[in-house]
C-alpha positions in Angstrom: -16.2 -8.2 39.8 -16.2 -7.0 36.3 -15.0 -10.4 34.7 -17.2 -12.6 37.1 -20.3 -10.4 35.8 -19.0 -10.9 32.1 -18.9 -14.6 32.3 -22.2 -14.8 34.6 -25.4 -16.5 33.6 -27.3 -13.4 32.5 -24.2 -12.4 30.3 -23.8 -15.5 28.2 -24.3 -13.6 25.3 -20.9 -11.8 25.8 -19.2 -15.5 26.1 -20.7 -16.5 22.7 -19.9 -13.4 21.0 -16.3 -13.9 22.2 -16.1 -17.4 21.4 -17.4 -16.4 17.9 -14.4 -13.5 17.6 -11.6 -15.8 18.8 -12.4 -18.5 16.2 -12.5 -16.1 13.6 -9.3 -14.6 14.8 -7.7 -18.2 14.9 -9.0 -18.8 11.2 -7.8 -15.6 9.9 -4.4 -16.1 10.9 -4.1 -19.7 9.9 -5.6 -20.0 6.6 -4.0 -19.3 3.7 -5.5 -16.9 1.3 -7.6 -17.8 -1.1 -7.3 -16.6 -4.9 -9.5 -13.1 -4.7 -8.0 -12.0 -1.0 -4.7 -12.2 -2.8 -5.9 -10.3 -5.8 -7.5 -7.7 -3.2 -4.0 -7.7 -1.2 -2.9 -6.0 -4.6 -5.7 -3.7 -4.4 -4.1 -2.4 -1.3 -0.7 -2.1 -3.0 -2.4 0.4 -5.2 -4.8 2.5 -3.1 -7.0 4.4 -5.6 -11.0 5.7 -5.5 -11.8 2.7 -7.8 -10.9 -0.4 -9.3 -12.0 -2.2 -12.1 -13.9 -5.3 -10.2 -14.9 -3.2 -7.0 -14.9 0.1 -5.4 -12.1 0.8 -2.9 -13.3 -0.2 0.6 -11.9 -3.8 0.5 -8.9 -2.3 -0.5 -8.8 0.1 2.4 -9.7 -2.3 5.5 -6.8 -4.8 3.9 -4.4 -1.5 3.8 -5.0 -0.8 7.4 -4.4 -4.3 8.8 -1.6 -5.1 6.8 0.2 -2.2 8.2 0.2 -3.9 11.5 0.7 -7.5 10.8 2.5 -8.6 7.2 0.7 -11.9 7.1 -2.8 -13.4 6.6 -3.9 -12.2 9.6 -3.0 -8.6 8.8 -4.8 -8.8 5.7 -8.2 -10.2 7.5 -8.3 -8.7 11.0 -10.3 -5.6 9.4 -13.0 -8.0 8.4 -13.0 -10.2 11.7 -13.9 -7.0 13.3 -16.5 -6.1 11.1 -18.2 -9.6 11.3 -18.4 -9.2 14.8 -20.4 -5.5 14.8 -22.3 -6.9 12.2 -23.6 -9.5 14.5 -23.8 -7.0 17.5 -25.8 -4.3 15.0 -28.2 -7.0 13.8 -29.2 -8.0 17.4 -29.5 -4.4 18.4 -32.3 -4.5 15.4 -34.6 -7.0 17.0 -36.9 -6.1 19.9 -38.1 -7.9 22.7 -35.2 -10.2 21.6 -35.5 -14.3 22.1 -31.8 -14.7 22.5 -31.6 -18.3 22.8 -33.6 -18.0 19.4 -31.2 -15.8 17.9 -27.9 -17.5 18.1 -30.0 -20.7 17.2 -30.8 -19.0 13.9 -26.9 -17.4 13.5 -25.6 -20.9 13.8 -27.7 -22.3 11.5 -26.4 -19.9 8.7 -22.7 -21.2 8.5 -21.6 -18.6 5.8 -21.3 -16.2 8.4 -19.1 -18.4 10.4 -16.7 -19.6 7.8 -16.4 -16.8 5.4 -16.8 -14.3 8.2 -13.4 -13.5 8.1 -12.2 -13.2 4.5 -10.8 -10.2 3.0 -13.5 -10.0 0.3 -15.9 -7.2 -0.6 -18.8 -8.7 0.4 -17.7 -8.9 4.3 -17.6 -5.0 4.4 -20.9 -5.0 2.4 -22.8 -6.9 5.0 -21.5 -4.8 7.6 -22.4 -1.3 6.2 -25.7 -2.9 4.9 -26.7 -3.9 8.7 -25.1 -0.5 9.5 -27.4 1.5 7.3 -30.6 -0.4 8.3 -29.9 0.4 11.9 -29.7 4.3 11.1 -32.8 4.1 8.5 -34.6 2.7 11.4 -33.5 5.8 14.0 -33.9 8.4 10.6 -37.9 6.5 10.5 -38.2 7.5 14.4 -36.7 10.9 14.2 -35.9 12.9 11.2 -33.1 15.0 12.7 -30.1 16.4 10.9 -27.8 14.0 12.8 -29.8 11.0 11.3 -29.8 12.6 8.0 -26.1 12.6 7.8 -25.6 9.3 9.1 -27.8 7.9 6.7 -26.1 9.4 4.0 -22.8 8.6 5.6 -24.1 4.7 5.6 -25.3 4.7 1.8 -22.1 6.0 0.6 -19.9 3.4 2.8 -22.3 0.5 1.6 -22.0 1.6 -2.1 -17.9 2.0 -1.5 -18.1 -1.7 -0.3 -20.0 -3.2 -3.2 -22.2 -1.8 -6.1 -25.0 -4.0 -5.0 -25.8 -1.7 -2.1 -27.8 0.3 -3.9 -30.8 -2.2 -4.6 -31.1 -2.4 -0.8 -31.8 1.7 -0.9 -33.7 1.2 -4.0 -36.3 -1.3 -2.3 -36.3 0.5 0.7 -37.9 3.9 -1.3 -40.2 1.3 -3.0 -41.3 -0.3 0.7 -41.9 3.5 1.6 -42.8 6.2 -0.9 -43.5 8.6 1.8 -39.8 9.1 1.6 -40.3 11.1 -1.7 -42.0 13.6 0.4 -39.5 13.8 2.9 -36.8 17.0 2.2 -34.2 15.2 4.7 -34.1 12.2 2.5 -33.1 14.4 -0.3 -30.5 16.0 1.4 -29.3 12.4 2.6 -29.4 11.4 -1.2 -27.4 14.5 -2.2 -24.5 14.1 0.7 -24.3 10.4 -0.1 -23.5 11.6 -3.9 -20.8 14.2 -3.2 -19.3 11.5 -0.8 -19.5 9.0 -3.6 -18.2 11.3 -6.1 -14.7 10.4 -5.9 -15.3 7.0 -7.2 -17.9 8.0 -9.9 -15.0 10.8 -11.2 -12.5 7.6 -11.2 -15.2 5.6 -13.2 -15.6 8.5 -16.0 -11.9 8.9 -16.3 -11.5 5.2 -17.2 -14.4 5.1 -19.4 -16.9 3.1 -16.8 -15.0 -0.4 -16.9 -17.0 -1.5 -13.8 -20.5 -0.8 -15.7 -19.0 -2.1 -18.9 -17.6 -5.4 -17.2 -20.6 -6.6 -14.9 -23.5 -5.3 -17.7 -21.8 -6.2 -20.5 -18.7 -8.6 -20.8 -20.3 -10.7 -18.2 -23.5 -11.6 -19.8 -24.0 -14.9 -21.3 -24.4 -15.2 -25.2 -27.2 -17.8 -24.7 -29.6 -18.7 -21.6 -28.9 -21.5 -19.7 -31.2 -23.3 -17.5 -28.5 -24.4 -14.9 -27.9 -20.5 -14.4 -31.3 -20.5 -12.4 -31.0 -23.8 -10.7 -27.6 -23.3 -9.7 -28.6 -19.7 -8.2 -31.6 -21.0 -6.1 -29.4 -24.0 -4.8 -27.0 -21.3 -4.1 -29.1 -19.2 -2.0 -30.4 -22.4 -0.2 -26.8 -23.0 0.7 -25.6 -19.7 1.6 -28.4 -19.0 4.4 -27.6 -22.3 5.8 -26.0 -25.4 4.3 -28.7 -27.5 6.3 -31.5 -25.1 7.3 -31.1 -22.1 4.3 -34.4 -23.2 3.2 -36.1 -23.0 6.6 -34.7 -19.7 7.3 -35.7 -18.1 4.3 -39.1 -19.5 4.6 -39.3 -17.9 7.8 -38.2 -14.6 6.6 -40.7 -14.8 3.6 -43.8 -15.5 6.3 -42.8 -12.9 8.8 -46.1 -10.9 9.6 -44.9 -6.9 9.2 -45.6 -4.5 12.0 -43.8 -1.4 10.9 -42.5 0.7 7.9 -38.9 -0.6 9.3 -40.1 -4.0 8.8 -41.7 -3.6 5.6 -38.4 -2.4 4.1 -36.7 -5.4 5.4 -38.8 -7.7 3.6 -39.0 -5.7 0.2 -35.2 -5.9 0.4 -35.1 -9.5 1.1 -37.8 -10.4 -1.5 -36.7 -7.5 -4.3 -33.2 -8.7 -4.2 -33.7 -12.4 -4.4 -36.1 -11.9 -7.2 -33.6 -9.1 -9.1 -31.0 -11.7 -9.0 -33.2 -14.7 -10.2 -34.1 -12.4 -12.9 -30.7 -11.8 -13.9 -29.6 -15.4 -14.3 -31.5 -15.3 -17.6 -28.7 -12.9 -18.9 -25.8 -15.0 -17.3 -24.6 -16.9 -14.3 -24.9 -15.2 -10.9 -23.0 -15.7 -8.1 -24.3 -17.0 -5.1 -22.6 -14.6 -2.8 -24.1 -11.5 -4.4 -26.9 -11.5 -2.1 -24.7 -11.6 1.3 -26.2 -8.4 1.8 -29.4 -9.7 3.1 -27.9 -11.4 6.1 -29.1 -9.0 8.5 -32.6 -8.4 6.7 -33.4 -12.3 6.7 -31.9 -12.9 10.3 -34.2 -10.1 11.7 -37.4 -11.4 9.7 -36.6 -14.7 10.5 -36.5 -14.3 14.4 -39.5 -12.2 14.4 -41.7 -14.6 12.6 -41.0 -17.8 15.2 -42.1 -15.1 17.7 -45.2 -14.1 15.9 -46.7 -17.1 14.7 -47.6 -19.8 16.5 -47.7 -22.5 13.9 -43.7 -21.8 13.2 -43.2 -21.8 16.6 -44.5 -25.2 17.0 -41.6 -26.4 14.4 -39.1 -24.9 16.2 -37.8 -28.3 17.3 -36.4 -28.4 13.7 -33.9 -25.6 13.8 -33.0 -26.8 17.1 -31.6 -29.9 15.5 -30.3 -28.2 12.3 -28.6 -25.7 14.2 -26.2 -28.0 16.1 -25.6 -30.0 12.9 -24.6 -27.1 10.9 -22.1 -26.4 13.6 -20.5 -29.9 13.2 -20.1 -29.1 9.5 -18.9 -25.5 10.3 -16.3 -27.5 12.4 -15.3 -29.7 10.1 -15.2 -26.8 7.2 -12.7 -24.7 9.9 -10.5 -27.5 10.4 -10.2 -28.0 6.6 -9.2 -24.3 5.9 -6.4 -24.5 8.0 -5.1 -28.5 7.8 -5.4 -30.2 4.4 -6.5 -33.1 6.0 -7.7 -34.6 2.9 -5.0 -34.6 0.5 -5.7 -35.3 -3.3 -9.3 -34.3 -2.9 -9.8 -30.8 -4.7 -12.5 -29.1 -2.4 -11.1 -25.4 -3.0 -7.1 -26.5 -3.6 -6.4 -22.9 -3.7 -6.3 -22.2 0.0 -3.3 -25.1 0.5 0.4 -25.4 -0.6 0.7 -21.7 -1.5 3.9 -20.9 0.2 5.6 -24.2 -1.1 4.1 -23.3 -4.7 5.1 -19.9 -4.5 8.8 -21.0 -3.2 9.3 -23.3 -5.9 8.2 -20.7 -8.7 10.4 -18.3 -7.4 13.6 -20.5 -7.1 13.2 -21.5 -10.8 12.5 -17.9 -12.0 15.9 -17.1 -10.5 15.2 -13.4 -9.6 13.1 -13.0 -13.5 9.6 -11.6 -13.2 7.0 -14.0 -13.6 4.2 -13.3 -16.2 1.1 -15.5 -15.7 -1.3 -15.7 -18.8 -5.2 -15.2 -18.2 -5.1 -15.3 -14.5 -5.4 -12.3 -12.1 -5.3 -14.4 -9.0 -2.1 -16.4 -9.6 0.3 -13.6 -9.8 -1.3 -11.9 -7.1 -0.6 -15.1 -4.8 3.0 -15.2 -6.4 3.8 -12.0 -5.0 2.2 -12.5 -1.5 3.9 -15.9 -0.8 7.2 -15.2 -2.7 10.0 -13.2 -1.1 9.1 -10.0 -2.7 9.0 -11.9 -6.3 7.3 -9.7 -9.1 4.2 -11.4 -11.0 2.0 -9.9 -13.6 -1.2 -10.7 -15.4 -1.6 -10.8 -19.4 -5.1 -11.6 -20.9 -5.6 -13.0 -24.1 -8.3 -11.7 -26.5 -11.2 -13.7 -24.8 -10.3 -13.5 -21.2 -12.1 -11.3 -19.3 -9.9 -8.2 -17.7 -8.8 -7.2 -14.4 -7.2 -4.6 -12.6 -4.1 -5.5 -13.8 -5.3 -3.7 -17.1 -5.1 -0.4 -15.4 -1.6 -0.7 -13.5 1.7 0.4 -15.1 3.4 -2.8 -13.4 4.2 -3.5 -16.8 6.4 -1.3 -17.3 8.9 -2.8 -14.9 9.1 -6.0 -17.4 9.9 -4.1 -20.6 12.9 -5.1 -22.2 13.9 -7.7 -19.3 14.0 -11.6 -19.6 10.9 -12.9 -18.2 9.0 -16.5 -17.3 5.9 -16.6 -19.0 3.5 -19.5 -17.5 0.4 -20.9 -19.0 -1.9 -23.6 -19.3 -3.8 -23.9 -22.7 -2.1 -20.8 -24.9 -0.2 -22.5 -27.8 3.1 -20.9 -26.8 6.3 -22.7 -27.1 7.6 -24.4 -24.2 11.3 -23.5 -22.9 10.7 -25.9 -20.0 8.6 -27.5 -17.4 8.6 -28.2 -13.8 6.4 -29.6 -10.9 5.2 -27.6 -7.9 3.1 -28.6 -5.3 0.1 -27.4 -7.3 0.9 -29.5 -10.4 2.9 -28.9 -13.4 3.9 -25.3 -14.9 4.8 -24.7 -18.3 7.2 -21.8 -19.0 8.5 -20.0 -21.9 11.7 -17.8 -21.2 11.1 -14.4 -23.1 13.9 -12.4 -23.6 13.5 -9.1 -24.2 9.8 -9.3 -23.2 7.2 -6.5 -24.4 3.7 -6.2 -24.0 0.9 -3.6 -24.1 -2.1 -4.3 -22.1 -2.6 -0.5 -21.2 -3.2 0.3 -25.0 -7.1 0.3 -25.4 -8.6 0.9 -28.7 -11.8 2.7 -28.5 -14.4 2.1 -31.5 -16.7 4.8 -32.6 -19.3 2.3 -32.7 -20.5 -0.5 -30.4 -22.8 -2.1 -32.6 -22.8 -2.5 -36.2 -25.1 -4.4 -39.0 -23.3 -5.8 -42.2 -23.6 -8.1 -44.9 -21.7 -11.8 -45.1 -18.2 -11.9 -46.3 -17.8 -8.2 -46.6 -15.2 -5.6 -45.4 -15.8 -2.8 -43.1 -13.6 -0.2 -41.9 -13.5 0.6 -38.2 -12.5 3.9 -37.0 -10.3 3.3 -33.4 -9.3 6.3 -31.0 -6.1 4.9 -29.5 -5.8 5.4 -25.6 -2.2 5.2 -24.6 -2.7 4.1 -20.7 1.4 4.6 -20.1 0.9 8.3 -21.1 4.4 8.1 -22.4 6.4 6.9 -25.4 6.3 2.8 -25.2 9.7 1.0 -26.2 9.4 -1.9 -28.8 11.3 -4.7 -30.0 13.0 -3.6 -33.0 13.6 -7.2 -34.1 9.7 -8.0 -33.8 7.5 -4.8 -33.4 4.1 -5.3 -31.9 1.3 -5.0 -34.5 -2.5 -4.3 -34.4 -5.1 -7.0 -35.2 -8.6 -8.3 -34.5 -10.9 -11.4 -33.2 -13.9 -12.6 -33.3 -16.2 -15.0 -31.8 -19.7 -16.3 -31.8 -21.2 -18.1 -28.8 -18.6 -20.6 -27.8 -16.7 -20.5 -31.3 -13.7 -18.5 -31.5 -12.2 -17.8 -35.0 -8.9 -17.3 -35.7 -7.3 -13.7 -35.0 -6.2 -11.7 -37.6 -3.0 -9.5 -37.9 -2.5 -6.4 -39.8 0.5 -4.3 -40.9 -0.1 -1.6 -38.4 2.7 -1.6 -35.9 1.9 -0.3 -32.3 4.3 2.5 -32.2 2.4 3.7 -35.6 -0.9 3.4 -33.8 -0.1 5.4 -30.9 1.4 7.7 -33.2 -1.3 8.4 -35.2 -4.1 8.3 -32.1 -6.8 7.5 -34.4 -6.5 5.0 -36.9 -8.6 2.6 -39.1 -8.9 -0.9 -39.4 -10.2 -3.2 -42.4 -12.2 -5.9 -40.8 -13.0 -9.0 -42.8 -16.5 -10.2 -41.9 -18.0 -13.9 -41.4 -19.3 -15.5 -44.6 -22.2 -16.8 -42.6 -25.3 -14.8 -40.9 -25.3 -14.5 -37.1 -24.5 -12.2 -34.2 -20.6 -12.2 -33.5 -18.6 -10.4 -31.1 -15.6 -8.6 -32.5 -12.3 -7.2 -30.1 -9.1 -5.4 -31.2 -6.1 -6.6 -30.2 -2.2 -6.7 -30.0 0.0 -9.2 -31.0 3.4 -9.0 -29.3 6.2 -11.8 -29.6 5.2 -15.2 -28.8 2.0 -13.9 -26.5 -1.3 -14.5 -27.8 -3.2 -11.4 -29.0 -4.2 -9.6 -26.1 -7.3 -7.8 -24.7 -7.4 -4.3 -26.2 -10.8 -3.1 -26.7 -14.0 -3.4 -25.6 -16.5 -6.0 -27.4 -18.3 -4.5 -30.5 -21.7 -6.4 -31.4 -21.3 -7.6 -34.9 -24.6 -8.9 -36.7 -24.5 -10.4 -40.0 -27.4 -10.5 -42.2 
């Protein structure tokens, strides 16, 4: 009787959710990992209160799922559950629901269908954002101690998912300044801070690497108009490959009838405008606004119900939603089965097992070091048979969590294969894989020092052209022990400069890495460029055949 009732006409919503859930489970189990998912899987092997790129929520969810299933399904099962839970919570946020309209809008927003199973920080962020809005509405209705604690918990969990969640809280306060008069709201903020403190301490203990990266290192040297255009087009595609423009329009024109809905609208417009302005500082990824899934869907739904002019145009969404579903089905099939070999549409999701096996067979038990890629060693370790991979960053590439793990110590003094694409390193051999040609250098013995950081006393200097300036550097030994060296060719300290897209040759000094660690504070003389302008200076380590590595934050040098 219960099963018959579940599938009866009045319960078609449950059938819809069941089909949605099953499709996500199938896709999660049969789709190979994307590059970033493999990277976050390595996160889960090194659980911590923080990581270079993100807070730890994604690692915790992967850890729990992978403990049950040692495959792609285990990596993603937690995300699939959160994806379904997000839809259920969003549905509960809509008063006087029109179920048919709700699911038309949901089908028109293809990102949640295709990407809702991916093991990335965006999925828990979307869920905890929906939970935050659900509890915030309850807090507006009744400022009980229970709702106060739950509000604090939802904010902390949102922050533990991705830093962007703080924007939702900020714009919520702007939408309702009376919150600043509510004692229990301050209590919620204090509890949130206490709950989030372990991550804040991790950031402090590691010199706030996430802030340094997201606020400084990701900034482009010059503004490019295509940053803004790409962002606008990306938002339209994110909220629906065919109907995103219409869904966003519905949300923007929704008549507001409560303080809660005002918060949804402030968050929607505020976040979109915030990242639009951010395009003047650098490229903004389209997925940075995914936390708006719930507010946009709720506002779009209410807009159609309340405005007759929009309701008359509902036929448009009735055509676009099924068309989007066709696009989504094609995308789902392609994620599982590469029916277009030779066409490079997200090639990272195909041929990973064969690529890793070929690489591991060639390595013959040796560790594999990848230059300037944190994704490839992660993919290699996931799909190989317990193969060891590591990532080394040259002076111009971005840092990653590999700059904080001590995996490197397992490689010291051993024979390793170094694979690379563009760096000028002697080629020992090359071989073909399903993902293309792999060039490698056989290094024996191998030494590198990613965890050695040079902390400058100054982050910005003004100098005259063609002069020499001394920089005081604190040497931070991230290994917390004496480091071995190649006695035949010991690594030395150096520096390198860039100006916009111009890379100047790196310069070696006579200071060896062992002497630098021993002294703890060193002085490096730097020859300044002979032409006025703004330059970026980094200190680095020269070890063996490796290019000079990324061993300091950027120092802004103004020559005039």
